[in-house]
C-alpha positions, -999 to +999 in steps of 0.1 A: +000+002-001+014+036-008+018+062+022-005+089+021-001+116-001+004+093-026-030+075-019-062+085-007-068+074+032-101+062+039-123+070+068-107+036+086-071+052+086-074+091+085-091+121+108-106+152+091-110+183+107-134+207+089-124+248+092-160+264+078-153+290+053-168+304+019-163+298-012-164+325-037-177+336-062-212+318-056-222+322-097-189+301-108-189+262-106-179+247-071-142+236-089-133+276-098-144+290-064-119+303-038-120+296-004-120+329+020-089+325+041-089+311+076-089+335+105-068+339+135-089+325+156-095+290+135-059+287+127-053+295+167-080+265+176-065+242+143-031+243+155-042+234+192-062+209+179-033+192+158-011+191+188-036+175+212-041+144+187-005+142+177+003+140+211-027+117+224-022+094+189+012+095+186+009+109+149+044+122+128+041+154+117+051+139+082+014+119+085-008+156+086-021+167+052-042+195+039-071+179+023-069+190-012-035+172-007-049+134+001-084+139-020-100+153-047-110+187-036-105+221-044-067+233-040-082+265-025-092+244+005-076+255+039-044+271+017-042+295+043-043+269+074-014+270+098-007+247+123 
């Protein structure tokens, strides 16, 4: 089996973290929209959550990926997320 990101993980071996934001403009197809930047508060919460999950579940940083890296998603999703 290939390691991520060279394969798409399944729900059996991955954890997804949702960051809510709006994709604009609304009058174009989904794959042409650009997601708004992640807020400072969202990044702060994301950093804390990833640190906790990595510590508790012993996940190496090399196994933490943005969604578009390991799935068929809009490349702008989580583009400004920082952890």
